[in-house]
N, C-alpha and C positions, 0 to 999 in steps of 0.2 A: 472556570476552575482552578488557572496560577493566582484567581484572588485567596482560593482556597488554603494554596500550598504559605503559600503569607504571612497567612494567620497563625500557620500551626510552627511558620519560622519566628515567630514572635512571641508565642507562647509556651515554645523553647526560650526564647535569650531571655525571657523573661522566668525562667524554672530559676534558670544560669547566674542572672544576677544576686539573686534572689539567696541563693542556695550559702550559707555562711557557711556551713555544714560536711563541705567539696572534700576534706582533705586535703592536702602537701599537692591540690589537682587543677587545684582556683579554674582559673583564665584557658586550660585543656577542656574542658567540661567542654563552650565554645569550641570549640575547630573537630573535634567529635563529630559534636551535632548537623553542622556544618557539613558535616564529608560523606555522614550517614545522611541527610537528607539529597544532595548532589547527586549520592547511588542511585536509591529510589527514584531522582528525578527522572535519571535514566535510562530507569531500568522505565520505567512506566513509559515516558514519553517519546526520546531518542528514539532504543534502540528497534520498537516495533514498530517505527514509520521507517526507518533503515529496510528492515527487511519484507514491509512493501515494495519499495523504491525496489530491493532486488530481483523479484520477483516477478516484477511489474516490464524491470527488464530481462527477463527471461522470457514469456513469454512474450516483445517484442521481437529479441532477436529472430527468435519459436519460430514467423512466419514467413511462410513459401506463396509459391505461387500456387493454387489446384488448396487451400486453405478454405476454411469456410470462416469465420470469424464473424463478430457483435460489439460493437466499438463503443464505444461511454454514451454515449448520447440514444444507440437501443438500436440501431438500422444493423438489419443480416442480410450476411454477402459475400460473395466468393471471389476470391482478391485475383485477380492474370494480374499485376507484374504485385513488383517489393522493389521501391531506389532509395533513396538516401537515408530523405527527409518522409515519403513517404506511400502508402498505399495504394491502391486505379483497386476502384472494387464495383463487382456487379453485382446491382441489387437488383438487376432485370434483365431480360432479352438483351439484350445492344442497350441496354444505360448504365454508364458506365459514371460513380463518385469518386474523385481525389480524397483522401483523409490520409491527418495525420496520424503516422508513427503509434507518437503517444497518442491518441486512441481509441486502440484495437482498446475488448475489454474482456473477452472469451478466443476461443480455437473453441472449432468444435469439427467437424466432415472426418474424408477418408485419415490427415493427417493426424488428427485430435481426436482418435478414436480410441483412444487409454484414459481418456482424461471424464470420456465416452463411458465405457467400460466401468472406473474409477468410480460413477457414482454423481456426476457434480452434477454436470447440468445432460441431458439429456438433446439430439438436435433438433435444432426446428424446423419445424411442416415448408416444404418447399411450397414455394408459390405458382400459384400456378394460374399460364396466361389466361384462360377462360373464364 
């Protein structure tokens, strides 16, 4: 993807160097093109990444005891304990695992009912012990 941006920048630079009819601007067009390129790069690549990180941080900070969550690895469970760096997750009766807070992908259950009603994801089925 970066290669395509570099090819576009090379093309723009070639156009600026060849253009003698630029009037009084001369080399200023080069700076204008580079500024536009940096602006587009920011809007297409950097800004969406910042939004995703912010949404993930909000999701992780909203997790509390009693929430049903899904981890990035696809493990569903009930949060039994929340600490600074990790969450204790009950995945079956009397079976708990320790997972990193950053591995939380989605939140379900009573605390996440608003998301389920909004049509995002239905609550996962409960695992039966029999």
